[in-house]
Every structure is written in C-alpha cells, then in structure tokens.
C-alpha positions in Angstrom: 4.6 -13.3 -31.0 7.3 -11.1 -30.1 4.5 -8.0 -30.1 2.1 -9.8 -29.0 4.0 -9.6 -25.7 4.5 -6.3 -25.7 0.7 -5.6 -25.9 0.5 -7.5 -22.6 2.8 -6.3 -21.2 1.5 -2.4 -21.7 -2.3 -3.3 -21.0 -0.4 -5.5 -17.8 1.4 -1.9 -17.0 -1.8 0.4 -17.5 -4.6 -1.3 -15.4 -1.6 -1.3 -12.6 -1.1 2.5 -13.0 -4.2 3.6 -13.9 -6.8 2.0 -11.6 -8.8 3.2 -9.6 -7.7 4.4 -5.9 -11.8 5.0 -4.3 -12.1 0.9 -5.0 -15.9 0.8 -3.7 -15.5 -1.6 -0.5 -12.8 0.2 0.7 -14.0 3.8 0.2 -16.0 4.3 3.7 -12.8 3.8 5.4 -12.5 7.5 6.9 -16.0 8.1 7.2 -18.0 8.4 10.5 -21.6 6.9 10.6 -23.1 10.5 10.9 -21.7 10.9 6.9 -22.9 7.9 6.2 -26.1 8.5 7.0 -25.8 12.0 5.4 -25.3 10.6 2.3 -28.0 8.2 2.4 -30.5 10.2 3.4 -29.2 13.0 0.8 -29.8 9.4 -1.7 -33.4 8.9 -0.9 -32.3 5.4 0.8 -33.5 5.7 3.7 -36.6 8.6 4.6 -36.6 11.3 7.3 -38.3 9.8 10.1 -35.4 7.1 10.1 -32.9 9.8 9.7 -33.7 10.6 12.5 -34.2 8.7 14.6 -31.2 6.3 13.4 -29.5 10.2 14.5 -30.9 9.6 17.9 -29.4 6.6 18.2 -25.7 7.2 17.6 -25.8 10.6 19.3 -26.6 8.8 22.5 -23.3 6.4 22.3 -21.4 9.7 22.4 
C-alpha cells in the first residue's frame, strides 16, 4: 500500500511540472488581431476575400 502512495505522488509531481505551458485557451493573449487573421488565412480557415476584407476592417479601426 505504501508503494502505491509513492506512485501516486510521483505521478502528481510529474503532472504538475511537465504540463505544457501553452494551454490552448490562453495562447492568444499576447497576439494582436492581425496575427490571428494571418494564422487563420495560412491554415486555410478563411478565403483570400475574407482575409482582405477583414484586414481592411482592422486597418480602418486604427
């Protein structure tokens, strides 16, 4: 039984120290809208027309 607790603590410590730091929902905190738009266009999530239209809207807000 004592051995099982050591394994549990070891797994817990490994999980705490080796969890990836780039958590998906926190990844975009430092990106500006233009960076996000460029990435979406590069991934193929939006078309060229949508990209150009969105870029114009973002540039007009500045």
